[in-house]
C-alpha positions as a Markdown table, in Angstrom:
| # | Residue | x | y | z |
|---|---|---|---|---|
| 1 | Met | -158.0 | -50.2 | -394.0 |
| 2 | Ser | -157.0 | -50.6 | -397.6 |
| 3 | Asn | -156.3 | -54.0 | -399.1 |
| 4 | Phe | -152.7 | -55.0 | -399.2 |
| 5 | His | -150.5 | -57.9 | -400.4 |
| 6 | Trp | -149.1 | -60.3 | -397.9 |
| 7 | Asn | -147.0 | -63.5 | -397.7 |
| 8 | Cys | -148.1 | -66.2 | -395.3 |
| 9 | Pro | -145.1 | -67.2 | -393.1 |
| 10 | Tyr | -146.6 | -70.7 | -392.7 |
| 11 | Cys | -147.7 | -71.8 | -396.1 |
| 12 | Gly | -145.6 | -69.4 | -398.1 |
| 13 | Arg | -148.6 | -68.3 | -400.3 |
| 14 | Asn | -149.0 | -64.7 | -401.5 |
| 15 | Ala | -152.4 | -63.3 | -400.8 |
| 16 | Thr | -154.4 | -60.0 | -400.8 |
| 17 | Ile | -155.5 | -59.2 | -397.3 |
| 18 | Thr | -159.0 | -57.6 | -396.8 |
| 19 | Asn | -161.0 | -56.7 | -393.8 |
| 20 | Ser | -162.4 | -60.2 | -393.8 |
| 21 | Asn | -158.9 | -61.5 | -393.0 |
| 22 | Leu | -157.7 | -58.7 | -390.7 |
| 23 | Ser | -158.4 | -57.6 | -387.2 |
| 24 | Ser | -156.6 | -54.7 | -385.4 |
| 25 | Asp | -157.1 | -52.8 | -382.2 |
| 26 | Gly | -155.3 | -50.4 | -379.9 |
| 27 | His | -154.9 | -49.8 | -376.2 |
| 28 | Leu | -154.1 | -46.2 | -375.2 |
| 29 | Phe | -152.5 | -45.4 | -371.9 |
| 30 | Ser | -150.4 | -43.0 | -369.9 |
| 31 | Lys | -150.9 | -43.7 | -366.2 |
| 32 | Asp | -148.1 | -41.2 | -365.4 |
| 33 | Asn | -145.4 | -43.3 | -367.1 |
| 34 | Lys | -142.1 | -41.6 | -367.8 |
| 35 | Ile | -142.7 | -41.4 | -371.6 |
| 36 | Gly | -146.2 | -40.1 | -371.7 |
| 37 | Asn | -149.1 | -41.0 | -374.0 |
| 38 | Leu | -148.6 | -44.4 | -375.5 |
| 39 | Gly | -150.5 | -46.8 | -377.7 |
| 40 | Leu | -150.2 | -50.5 | -378.0 |
| 41 | Tyr | -151.6 | -51.7 | -381.3 |
| 42 | Thr | -152.2 | -55.3 | -382.3 |
| 43 | Thr | -152.8 | -56.8 | -385.7 |
| 44 | Val | -154.1 | -60.3 | -386.4 |
| 45 | Ile | -154.1 | -61.7 | -390.0 |
| 46 | Thr | -155.7 | -65.0 | -391.0 |
| 47 | Cys | -154.3 | -66.7 | -394.1 |
| 48 | Pro | -157.0 | -66.9 | -396.7 |
| 49 | Asn | -155.5 | -70.1 | -398.2 |
| 50 | Pro | -158.2 | -72.7 | -397.3 |
| 51 | Glu | -155.5 | -75.4 | -396.9 |
| 52 | Cys | -153.7 | -73.2 | -394.3 |
| 53 | Lys | -155.9 | -70.8 | -392.3 |
| 54 | Glu | -153.0 | -70.1 | -389.9 |
| 55 | Phe | -153.0 | -66.7 | -388.3 |
| 56 | Thr | -150.3 | -64.2 | -387.3 |
| 57 | Ile | -150.3 | -61.7 | -384.4 |
| 58 | Glu | -148.1 | -58.6 | -384.3 |
| 59 | Ala | -147.9 | -55.8 | -381.8 |
| 60 | Val | -146.3 | -52.4 | -381.8 |
| 61 | Leu | -145.8 | -49.8 | -379.2 |
| 62 | His | -145.9 | -46.1 | -380.2 |
| 63 | Glu | -145.9 | -42.7 | -378.7 |
| 64 | Thr | -149.2 | -40.9 | -379.4 |
| 65 | Lys | -150.4 | -37.3 | -379.4 |
| 66 | Tyr | -153.8 | -35.8 | -379.4 |
| 67 | Ala | -155.0 | -34.4 | -382.7 |
| 68 | Ser | -157.4 | -31.6 | -382.0 |
| 69 | Asn | -158.8 | -31.6 | -385.6 |
| 70 | Thr | -160.0 | -35.2 | -385.3 |
| 71 | Gly | -160.4 | -35.5 | -381.6 |
| 72 | Arg | -158.4 | -38.7 | -381.5 |
| 73 | His | -154.9 | -39.8 | -380.5 |
| 74 | Val | -152.6 | -40.5 | -383.5 |
| 75 | Leu | -149.3 | -42.3 | -383.8 |
| 76 | Tyr | -146.2 | -40.2 | -383.2 |
| 77 | Gly | -142.6 | -40.9 | -384.3 |
| 78 | Asp | -141.1 | -44.3 | -384.9 |
| 79 | Pro | -142.2 | -47.4 | -383.1 |
| 80 | Leu | -140.7 | -47.8 | -379.6 |
| 81 | Phe | -141.0 | -51.6 | -379.8 |
| 82 | Glu | -142.2 | -54.2 | -382.2 |
| 83 | Trp | -143.1 | -57.8 | -381.5 |
| 84 | Ser | -144.0 | -60.8 | -383.6 |
| 85 | Leu | -146.1 | -62.9 | -381.2 |
| 86 | Lys | -147.2 | -65.6 | -383.7 |
| 87 | Pro | -145.1 | -66.8 | -385.4 |
| 88 | Arg | -142.4 | -65.9 | -382.9 |
| 89 | Ser | -139.8 | -65.3 | -385.7 |
| 90 | Phe | -139.5 | -65.0 | -389.4 |
| 91 | Ala | -138.1 | -68.5 | -389.7 |
| 92 | Lys | -139.4 | -70.5 | -392.7 |
| 93 | Pro | -140.4 | -74.1 | -392.1 |
| 94 | Phe | -137.7 | -76.5 | -393.3 |
| 95 | Pro | -138.8 | -79.9 | -394.6 |
| 96 | Asp | -138.5 | -82.8 | -392.0 |
| 97 | Tyr | -135.8 | -84.5 | -394.0 |
| 98 | Val | -133.4 | -81.6 | -393.2 |
| 99 | Pro | -131.5 | -82.9 | -390.1 |
| 100 | Phe | -133.0 | -81.6 | -386.8 |
| 101 | Pro | -129.8 | -79.9 | -385.6 |
| 102 | Ile | -129.7 | -77.7 | -388.7 |
| 103 | Arg | -133.4 | -76.8 | -388.4 |
| 104 | Ala | -133.0 | -76.1 | -384.7 |
| 105 | Asp | -130.0 | -73.8 | -385.2 |
| 106 | Tyr | -131.8 | -71.9 | -388.0 |
| 107 | Glu | -134.9 | -71.4 | -386.0 |
| 108 | Glu | -133.0 | -70.2 | -382.9 |
| 109 | Ala | -130.9 | -67.9 | -385.0 |
| 110 | Cys | -134.1 | -66.3 | -386.4 |
| 111 | Leu | -135.7 | -66.2 | -382.9 |
| 112 | Ile | -132.9 | -64.3 | -381.2 |
| 113 | Arg | -131.9 | -62.1 | -384.1 |
| 114 | Asp | -133.1 | -58.9 | -382.5 |
| 115 | Leu | -132.2 | -59.8 | -378.9 |
| 116 | Ser | -128.6 | -60.9 | -379.7 |
| 117 | Pro | -127.5 | -60.3 | -383.3 |
| 118 | Lys | -124.0 | -61.7 | -382.7 |
| 119 | Ala | -125.2 | -64.9 | -381.2 |
| 120 | Ser | -127.7 | -65.2 | -384.0 |
| 121 | Ala | -124.9 | -64.8 | -386.5 |
| 122 | Thr | -122.9 | -67.6 | -384.8 |
| 123 | Leu | -125.9 | -70.0 | -384.9 |
| 124 | Ser | -126.5 | -69.0 | -388.6 |
| 125 | Arg | -122.9 | -69.9 | -389.4 |
| 126 | Arg | -123.2 | -73.2 | -387.6 |
| 127 | Cys | -126.4 | -73.9 | -389.6 |
| 128 | Leu | -124.7 | -73.0 | -392.8 |
| 129 | Gln | -121.8 | -75.3 | -392.2 |
| 130 | Gly | -124.2 | -78.1 | -391.5 |
| 131 | Ile | -126.0 | -77.4 | -394.9 |
| 132 | Ile | -122.6 | -77.3 | -396.8 |
| 133 | Arg | -121.5 | -80.7 | -395.3 |
| 134 | Asp | -124.9 | -82.5 | -395.5 |
| 135 | Tyr | -126.2 | -81.2 | -398.8 |
| 136 | Trp | -123.1 | -80.4 | -400.9 |
| 137 | Gly | -121.0 | -83.1 | -399.3 |
| 138 | Ile | -118.1 | -80.7 | -398.7 |
| 139 | Gln | -116.0 | -81.3 | -395.6 |
| 140 | Lys | -112.7 | -79.5 | -395.0 |
| 141 | Asn | -110.7 | -78.5 | -391.9 |
| 142 | Thr | -112.3 | -75.0 | -391.8 |
| 143 | Leu | -115.5 | -73.4 | -392.9 |
| 144 | Tyr | -113.4 | -70.9 | -394.9 |
| 145 | Ser | -112.1 | -73.8 | -397.0 |
| 146 | Glu | -115.5 | -75.4 | -397.4 |
| 147 | Ile | -117.0 | -72.1 | -398.7 |
| 148 | Asn | -114.2 | -71.7 | -401.1 |
| 149 | Glu | -114.8 | -75.2 | -402.4 |
| 150 | Leu | -118.5 | -74.2 | -402.9 |
| 151 | Lys | -117.6 | -71.0 | -404.9 |
| 152 | Asp | -117.9 | -72.6 | -408.4 |
| 153 | Arg | -121.1 | -74.5 | -407.7 |
| 154 | Ile | -123.4 | -71.5 | -407.0 |
| 155 | Asp | -124.0 | -68.0 | -408.4 |
| 156 | Ser | -121.6 | -65.2 | -407.3 |
| 157 | Ala | -124.2 | -63.2 | -405.3 |
| 158 | Thr | -125.3 | -66.2 | -403.3 |
| 159 | Trp | -121.7 | -67.2 | -402.6 |
| 160 | Gln | -120.8 | -63.7 | -401.3 |
| 161 | Ala | -123.8 | -63.7 | -399.0 |
| 162 | Ile | -122.9 | -67.1 | -397.7 |
| 163 | Asp | -119.3 | -66.0 | -397.1 |
| 164 | Ala | -120.7 | -63.0 | -395.1 |
| 165 | Val | -122.3 | -65.5 | -392.7 |
| 166 | Arg | -118.9 | -67.0 | -392.0 |
| 167 | Ser | -117.3 | -63.6 | -391.9 |
| 168 | Ile | -119.4 | -62.0 | -389.1 |
| 169 | Gly | -117.2 | -61.9 | -386.0 |
| 170 | Asn | -114.3 | -63.7 | -387.6 |
| 171 | Ile | -113.0 | -61.9 | -390.7 |
| 172 | Gly | -109.8 | -60.6 | -392.2 |
| 173 | Ala | -106.7 | -61.6 | -390.3 |
| 174 | His | -108.7 | -63.7 | -387.9 |
| 175 | Met | -110.4 | -65.9 | -390.5 |
| 176 | Glu | -108.2 | -68.9 | -389.7 |
| 177 | Lys | -108.1 | -68.4 | -386.0 |
| 178 | Asp | -110.2 | -69.2 | -382.9 |
| 179 | Ile | -114.0 | -68.6 | -383.4 |
| 180 | Asn | -113.9 | -66.6 | -380.2 |
| 181 | Val | -111.9 | -63.8 | -381.7 |
| 182 | Ile | -114.5 | -61.1 | -382.4 |
| 183 | Ile | -113.9 | -57.9 | -384.2 |
| 184 | Asp | -116.3 | -55.0 | -384.9 |
| 185 | Val | -118.3 | -55.5 | -388.1 |
| 186 | Arg | -121.2 | -53.1 | -387.5 |
| 187 | Gly | -120.1 | -50.9 | -390.4 |
| 188 | Gly | -119.9 | -53.7 | -392.9 |
| 189 | Pro | -122.4 | -54.5 | -395.7 |
| 190 | Tyr | -123.9 | -57.4 | -393.7 |
| 191 | Pro | -124.7 | -56.4 | -390.1 |
| 192 | Pro | -125.2 | -59.3 | -387.7 |
| 193 | Asp | -129.0 | -58.9 | -387.5 |
| 194 | Ser | -129.3 | -59.4 | -391.3 |
| 195 | Ile | -127.4 | -62.8 | -391.3 |
| 196 | Pro | -130.5 | -65.1 | -390.8 |
| 197 | Leu | -132.0 | -63.5 | -393.8 |
| 198 | Val | -129.2 | -65.1 | -395.9 |
| 199 | Leu | -130.4 | -68.5 | -394.7 |
| 200 | Asn | -134.0 | -67.6 | -395.7 |
| 201 | Ser | -132.6 | -66.7 | -399.2 |
| 202 | Ile | -130.8 | -70.1 | -399.4 |
| 203 | His | -134.1 | -71.8 | -398.3 |
| 204 | Glu | -136.2 | -69.9 | -400.9 |
| 205 | Gln | -133.7 | -70.9 | -403.7 |
| 206 | Gly | -133.9 | -74.5 | -402.7 |
| 207 | Leu | -130.1 | -74.6 | -402.0 |
| 208 | Gly | -129.6 | -77.1 | -399.2 |
| 209 | Val | -133.2 | -77.9 | -398.5 |
| 210 | Thr | -134.0 | -80.2 | -401.5 |
| 211 | Ala | -133.5 | -83.8 | -400.5 |
| 212 | Arg | -130.9 | -85.7 | -402.5 |
| 213 | Pro | -130.0 | -89.4 | -401.9 |
| 214 | Gly | -127.1 | -89.7 | -399.6 |
| 215 | Thr | -126.7 | -86.1 | -398.8 |
| 216 | Phe | -128.4 | -85.5 | -395.5 |
| 217 | Gly | -127.2 | -87.3 | -392.4 |
| 218 | Ser | -123.4 | -86.9 | -392.8 |
| 219 | Asp | -121.0 | -86.1 | -389.9 |
| 220 | Arg | -121.5 | -82.7 | -388.4 |
| 221 | Ser | -118.8 | -83.0 | -385.8 |
| 222 | Gly | -116.4 | -80.1 | -385.6 |
| 223 | Leu | -118.8 | -77.5 | -386.8 |
| 224 | Leu | -118.0 | -73.8 | -386.3 |
| 225 | Val | -114.3 | -74.1 | -387.3 |
| 226 | Ala | -113.8 | -70.8 | -389.1 |
């Protein structure tokens, strides 16, 4: 396999992965299943950073077909399923000084993104409100008001992405109403399964995860008011 660039989900370092860091294997089977010839392929990558040395495990299930010119089974079509076995999600590690409830909501939002995008978006919004209150010190009656207060403190693109977190499942005419009022947003620019990525972007920019005296530890009661 050719060398490729890779970012470690544990230490965050960029690296070039070679055969010395990579292990992959496949398990071909049929056993008269309803789909036909299938292949389960696993890939293990070890971080080359000597201070890290963590490893990742990914698996993918593909249909396969026999190639007569090579005498081997080859992948066919798009993956049927994909799994990240280690780490279990794409969540970035937050520093310990970030309050545990915020870290827990963020990690769970990332973990269930593919299983339940709407629930993931709800947790992401709760996490975002905790960051706004704890880091920026903004506390209003609604998350809508808190995000508007934030507008002049960050760049426009980041603000729009943050507002999208709030918007999922509770936008337009419902923005000031009950959080349980859900409308269809699948056709919007930020589908529910993309929302945890906004939190990753906030993390990578250092917005809300850089400790400042007196910012973390404020009241988080009443979270999830739209």
